RODO-2510 file (C-alpha; in nm, 4 decimals, decimal comma):
residues 262
     n   res          X          Y          Z
     1     m     0,3873     2,9005    -1,1881
     2     p     0,6887     2,6749    -1,1849
     3     d     0,6502     2,3746    -1,3618
     4     v     0,4536     2,1720    -1,2073
     5     l     0,6802     1,8312    -1,2734
     6     t     0,9333     2,0009    -1,1337
     7     k     0,7809     2,1097    -0,8259
     8     t     0,6007     1,8080    -0,7616
     9     l     0,9629     1,6186    -0,7736
    10     r     1,1157     1,8747    -0,5846
    11     d     0,8407     1,8148    -0,3001
    12     s     0,8636     1,4573    -0,3013
    13     r     1,2527     1,4024    -0,3110
    14     r     1,3256     1,2916     0,0566
    15     s     1,0248     1,0443     0,0276
    16     l     1,1531     0,9411    -0,3402
    17     a     1,5074     0,9043    -0,1917
    18     g     1,4209     0,7319     0,1252
    19     f     1,1921     0,4719    -0,1049
    20     a     1,4813     0,4521    -0,3158
    21     v     1,7950     0,4127    -0,1101
    22     g     1,5701     0,1315     0,1094
    23     t     1,4782    -0,0808    -0,1717
    24     a     1,8257    -0,0679    -0,3147
    25     l     1,9785    -0,1595     0,0010
    26     v     1,6768    -0,4403     0,1053
    27     g     1,7520    -0,6048    -0,2653
    28     a     2,1405    -0,5883    -0,2368
    29     m     2,1376    -0,7640     0,1290
    30     y     1,9007    -1,0583    -0,0064
    31     a     2,0713    -1,0645    -0,3250
    32     g     2,3830    -1,1171    -0,1455
    33     f     2,2527    -1,4433     0,0381
    34     y     2,2396    -1,6307    -0,2923
    35     p     2,5971    -1,7790    -0,2627
    36     q     2,4455    -1,9700     0,0786
    37     v     2,1691    -2,0573    -0,1307
    38     a     2,3529    -2,2169    -0,4232
    39     d     2,5697    -2,3989    -0,1557
    40     g     2,2667    -2,5373    -0,0506
    41     a     2,1985    -2,3808     0,2835
    42     m     1,8091    -2,3185     0,1941
    43     g     1,7719    -2,6291    -0,0804
    44     q     1,6766    -2,8765     0,2212
    45     a     1,3963    -2,6551     0,3503
    46     v     1,2326    -2,5222    -0,0010
    47     e     1,2446    -2,9183    -0,0824
    48     g     1,0193    -2,9883     0,2369
    49     f     0,7378    -2,7431     0,0301
    50     s     0,4474    -2,9157    -0,1794
    51     p     0,5047    -2,8980    -0,5339
    52     a     0,2199    -2,6505    -0,5407
    53     l     0,3308    -2,4055    -0,3334
    54     r     0,7202    -2,4261    -0,4848
    55     e     0,5498    -2,3466    -0,8533
    56     a     0,3131    -2,0884    -0,6700
    57     l     0,6126    -1,9061    -0,5103
    58     n     0,8373    -1,9741    -0,8184
    59     m     1,1070    -2,1613    -0,6251
    60     e     1,1049    -2,4671    -0,8452
    61     d     1,4724    -2,3312    -0,9434
    62     i     1,6128    -2,1213    -0,6547
    63     g     1,9659    -2,3090    -0,6748
    64     s     1,9957    -2,0765    -1,0020
    65     a     2,0638    -1,7153    -0,9747
    66     a     1,7376    -1,6256    -1,1703
    67     g     1,5791    -1,8574    -1,0026
    68     y     1,6663    -1,7135    -0,6555
    69     l     1,6458    -1,3817    -0,7228
    70     g     1,3163    -1,4465    -0,9557
    71     s     1,1464    -1,5730    -0,6310
    72     s     1,2684    -1,3703    -0,3097
    73     v     1,4252    -1,0137    -0,4358
    74     f     1,2522    -0,9471    -0,7601
    75     g     0,9598    -1,1550    -0,6978
    76     i     0,8528    -1,0527    -0,3498
    77     i     1,0497    -0,7970    -0,1659
    78     v     1,1414    -0,5650    -0,4359
    79     p     0,8176    -0,5202    -0,6390
    80     l     0,6200    -0,5110    -0,2921
    81     i     0,8142    -0,1776    -0,1816
    82     t     0,7887    -0,0350    -0,4997
    83     v     0,4021    -0,0955    -0,5419
    84     i     0,3826     0,0816    -0,1890
    85     y     0,5919     0,3906    -0,3233
    86     g     0,3625     0,3498    -0,6291
    87     i     0,0323     0,4174    -0,4542
    88     a     0,1688     0,6324    -0,1649
    89     t     0,3017     0,8618    -0,4397
    90     g    -0,0716     0,8185    -0,6201
    91     t    -0,2664     0,8494    -0,3215
    92     r    -0,1060     1,1806    -0,2697
    93     a    -0,1141     1,3423    -0,6343
    94     i    -0,4923     1,4477    -0,6480
    95     a    -0,6771     1,3186    -0,3418
    96     g    -0,4075     1,4028    -0,1094
    97     d    -0,3999     1,7462    -0,2224
    98     e    -0,7663     1,7809    -0,2723
    99     e    -0,8438     1,7091     0,1067
   100     n    -0,5631     1,8848     0,2252
   101     g    -0,6908     2,2165     0,0522
   102     y    -0,4132     2,2586    -0,1751
   103     l    -0,5489     2,1482    -0,4771
   104     d    -0,8291     2,4876    -0,4858
   105     l    -0,5004     2,7071    -0,4352
   106     l    -0,2952     2,5439    -0,7419
   107     l    -0,5868     2,5508    -0,9499
   108     a    -0,6185     2,9146    -0,9072
   109     h    -0,3061     2,9783    -1,0959
   110     p    -0,2936     2,9325    -1,4445
   111     v    -0,2701     2,5676    -1,4645
   112     s    -0,5514     2,3142    -1,6122
   113     r    -0,6937     2,0035    -1,4603
   114     t    -0,5331     1,8075    -1,7454
   115     r    -0,1836     1,9523    -1,7248
   116     l    -0,1955     1,9171    -1,3256
   117     l    -0,2795     1,5689    -1,3394
   118     l    -0,0693     1,5152    -1,6345
   119     h     0,2491     1,6031    -1,4508
   120     r     0,1903     1,4239    -1,1765
   121     c     0,1199     1,1216    -1,3517
   122     a     0,4859     1,1969    -1,5286
   123     a     0,6654     1,2722    -1,1915
   124     l     0,5429     0,9571    -1,0396
   125     a     0,6989     0,7857    -1,3515
   126     v     1,0247     0,9365    -1,3055
   127     g     1,0157     0,8951    -0,9399
   128     a     0,9533     0,5279    -1,0324
   129     f     1,1980     0,4875    -1,2733
   130     a     1,4458     0,6606    -1,0884
   131     l     1,3788     0,3925    -0,7690
   132     a     1,4444     0,0947    -1,0323
   133     g     1,7504     0,2597    -1,1746
   134     l     1,8925     0,2702    -0,8302
   135     v     1,7976    -0,0952    -0,7860
   136     l     1,9933    -0,1932    -1,0940
   137     l     2,2981    -0,0366    -0,9870
   138     a     2,2693    -0,2104    -0,6641
   139     m     2,2360    -0,5668    -0,8192
   140     l     2,5396    -0,5016    -1,0438
   141     a     2,7290    -0,3672    -0,7475
   142     v     2,6890    -0,6901    -0,5888
   143     r     2,6847    -0,9109    -0,8682
   144     p     3,0602    -1,0010    -0,8926
   145     g     3,0651    -1,0966    -0,5327
   146     a     2,7245    -1,2527    -0,4870
   147     r     2,7660    -1,4666    -0,8108
   148     l     2,5076    -1,3595    -0,9941
   149     d     2,7582    -1,3146    -1,3089
   150     t     2,5130    -1,5844    -1,4921
   151     i     2,2388    -1,3291    -1,5418
   152     s     2,3395    -1,0227    -1,7763
   153     i     2,3575    -0,6956    -1,7555
   154     g     2,0740    -0,6655    -1,9794
   155     q     1,8416    -0,9055    -1,8124
   156     f     1,8753    -0,7385    -1,4839
   157     a     1,8037    -0,3840    -1,6936
   158     a     1,4936    -0,5846    -1,8084
   159     q     1,3711    -0,7067    -1,5074
   160     s     1,4577    -0,3290    -1,3248
   161     v     1,2315    -0,1682    -1,6427
   162     a     0,9322    -0,3979    -1,5614
   163     l     1,0028    -0,3043    -1,2254
   164     a     0,9462     0,0708    -1,3016
   165     l     0,6418    -0,0009    -1,5075
   166     l     0,4766    -0,2291    -1,2305
   167     g     0,5156     0,0714    -0,9702
   168     t     0,4046     0,3627    -1,2474
   169     l     0,0904     0,1210    -1,2776
   170     f    -0,0140     0,0985    -0,9414
   171     g     0,0622     0,4354    -0,8779
   172     t    -0,1704     0,5623    -1,1738
   173     i    -0,4265     0,2959    -1,0227
   174     a    -0,4253     0,5258    -0,6742
   175     i    -0,4097     0,8601    -0,9268
   176     t    -0,7392     0,7821    -1,1368
   177     v    -0,9342     0,6618    -0,8050
   178     g    -0,8060     0,9752    -0,6258
   179     a    -0,9277     1,1850    -0,9265
   180     a    -1,2654     1,0284    -1,0030
   181     t    -1,3852     1,0371    -0,6053
   182     g    -1,1487     1,2991    -0,4495
   183     s    -1,0856     1,0663    -0,1356
   184     r    -0,7567     0,9719    -0,0581
   185     a    -0,8959     0,6512     0,1335
   186     a    -1,0662     0,5541    -0,1391
   187     a    -0,7630     0,5778    -0,3766
   188     l    -0,5447     0,3790    -0,1030
   189     v    -0,7889     0,1442    -0,0471
   190     g    -0,8940     0,0745    -0,4009
   191     s    -0,4995     0,0361    -0,5480
   192     a    -0,4091    -0,1695    -0,2481
   193     a    -0,7086    -0,4074    -0,3107
   194     v    -0,6121    -0,4053    -0,6728
   195     g    -0,2530    -0,4994    -0,5725
   196     v    -0,3427    -0,8031    -0,2969
   197     l    -0,6060    -0,9082    -0,5687
   198     s    -0,3681    -0,9422    -0,8529
   199     y    -0,0501    -1,0690    -0,6892
   200     a    -0,2778    -1,3604    -0,5416
   201     a    -0,4307    -1,4293    -0,9134
   202     n    -0,1063    -1,4364    -1,0176
   203     t     0,0333    -1,6373    -0,7730
   204     f    -0,2432    -1,9155    -0,7272
   205     a    -0,4775    -1,9204    -1,0075
   206     t    -0,2886    -2,2190    -1,1363
   207     q    -0,3324    -2,3817    -0,8260
   208     i    -0,6951    -2,3518    -0,8429
   209     g    -0,7645    -2,4448    -1,1669
   210     a    -0,8194    -2,0336    -1,2937
   211     d    -0,5310    -2,0361    -1,5090
   212     p    -0,6705    -1,7386    -1,7344
   213     l    -0,6946    -1,5296    -1,4143
   214     r    -0,3153    -1,4604    -1,4205
   215     y    -0,3239    -1,2950    -1,7597
   216     l    -0,5346    -1,0190    -1,5709
   217     s    -0,2571    -0,9529    -1,3217
   218     p    -0,0157    -0,6534    -1,3811
   219     f     0,2393    -0,9177    -1,2192
   220     h     0,2284    -1,1941    -1,4553
   221     y     0,3660    -0,9177    -1,7265
   222     y     0,6010    -0,8089    -1,4547
   223     i     0,7906    -1,1042    -1,4068
   224     g     0,5782    -1,3665    -1,5415
   225     n     0,8023    -1,4561    -1,8653
   226     e     1,0969    -1,4163    -1,6303
   227     p     1,2923    -1,1474    -1,7388
   228     l     1,5874    -1,2660    -1,5529
   229     r     1,6348    -1,5364    -1,7978
   230     n     1,5029    -1,4263    -2,1205
   231     g     1,5380    -1,0628    -2,1391
   232     f     1,3415    -0,8103    -2,2497
   233     q     1,0011    -0,8992    -2,3069
   234     w     0,8685    -0,6385    -2,5192
   235     v     0,4823    -0,7516    -2,5279
   236     d     0,4536    -0,7467    -2,1457
   237     l     0,5887    -0,4103    -2,0979
   238     g     0,3748    -0,2928    -2,3891
   239     i     0,0961    -0,4185    -2,2033
   240     l     0,2147    -0,2476    -1,9053
   241     a     0,2689     0,0665    -2,0627
   242     a    -0,0850     0,0519    -2,2173
   243     a    -0,2459     0,0050    -1,9336
   244     v    -0,0994     0,2796    -1,7567
   245     g    -0,1927     0,5092    -2,0587
   246     v    -0,5719     0,3895    -2,0313
   247     l    -0,5443     0,4655    -1,6707
   248     v    -0,3992     0,8388    -1,7161
   249     l    -0,7043     0,8652    -1,9940
   250     a    -0,9359     0,7504    -1,7713
   251     a    -0,7968     0,9910    -1,4875
   252     t    -0,8058     1,3033    -1,6967
   253     v    -1,1842     1,2166    -1,7965
   254     a    -1,2610     1,1967    -1,4436
   255     f    -1,1159     1,4680    -1,3266
   256     n    -1,2073     1,7166    -1,5959
   257     r    -1,5518     1,6248    -1,5365
   258     r    -1,5687     1,6411    -1,1507
   259     d    -1,7171     1,9375    -0,9643
   260     l    -1,4338     2,0181    -0,6881
   261     t    -1,6510     2,3027    -0,5593
   262     s    -1,9031     2,0691    -0,3782
***
């Protein structure tokens, strides 16, 4: 029996390559627009937004490199694609195999449920970090020409690590729901609903007078303390990693307790 982690990565190599390259290219393209923004091409349009909307979209300092990337590239575009990657991968990991009839065949080999789930989670994390690593390389490639030199390599790396943990977290949510229900639809809908609600909580909680809700959102720990300005936020990264660990534990317990013969 081949190593489950290696086989999972090999089987998903095309999907991972597509997501990673696509995310890096889109991120680099939008990062390349910064000189036009810095020269005031977008400033007048943003000034037409209400103060509350500018604050919600993190556009209060769009003229700086960190402000621009934090509101557009790393604020919306790149995390959206990364979360989609995580959810798609997590949905296939257990529930997808179960619905396709592949899970029974796999577990007929000397592979425990715990080992299978842990290796699938590890493959998800490896993929998320590979995607984030390619995004980091793309940012560093366009950094001189796009006038992003005010952001250090370490600050870009800090945001990229947070990005990888964000994708891993939402993928693990999908794995947990799939392991508990065996339903690909439930895993997809459940993790997507958490993504939408948590993004809304982080973005609009302050505007509706419910600021504490932001601290329930993974997006707050991903970008709330501005790694592009302040570098590694170890507490935030630790919270994201701890959440992944709790979800993996919950998924393992649920998967081992389920009757897969029904």
